[in-house]
C-alpha positions, 0 to 999 in steps of 0.5 A, a space after each residue: 464487515 468492517 475491514 481494516 488493511 495493512 498495506 507493506 510495501 518495500 520500495 527501492 530508490 534509483 536516483 535519477 531526476 523523477 518525475 510524478 510517476 502514476 503505478 498500479 501496485 498489485 499486491 498479494 494477501 498474506 494473512 486474514 483475520 476473521 473477527 465477530 465484527 470485520 476482518 483485518 487483511 495484510 497485504 504485501 506488495 514491493 515496488 521499484 522507485 525512482 527517486 521523486 513522486 510517484 502515485 501508488 495505485 492498488 487495484 482490487 481492494 474492495 470499495 467498501 473499505 473504511 479508508 480510516 483502517 488502510 494502514 502503509 508501511 515502508 522503508 526510512 528512505 521512503 516517505 509516504 505522504 499520504 494515504 
């Protein structure tokens, strides 16, 4: 079964001398659409971020997900470097 995940991040940027931060982010399932050959799961999370590089980890997402199907969105003040 093919699964498509969409994660929407709402980040709050706080200016400070930032260094790399690793954060585990709990996301909440907001919507699920089931298709004949797969499903689309939309999750939302709110994260407070300091300026600098942050590595966000989302526990609880199915290990069998197709990595190329993950879509991440954030506010214009946040630059997403990779997924």
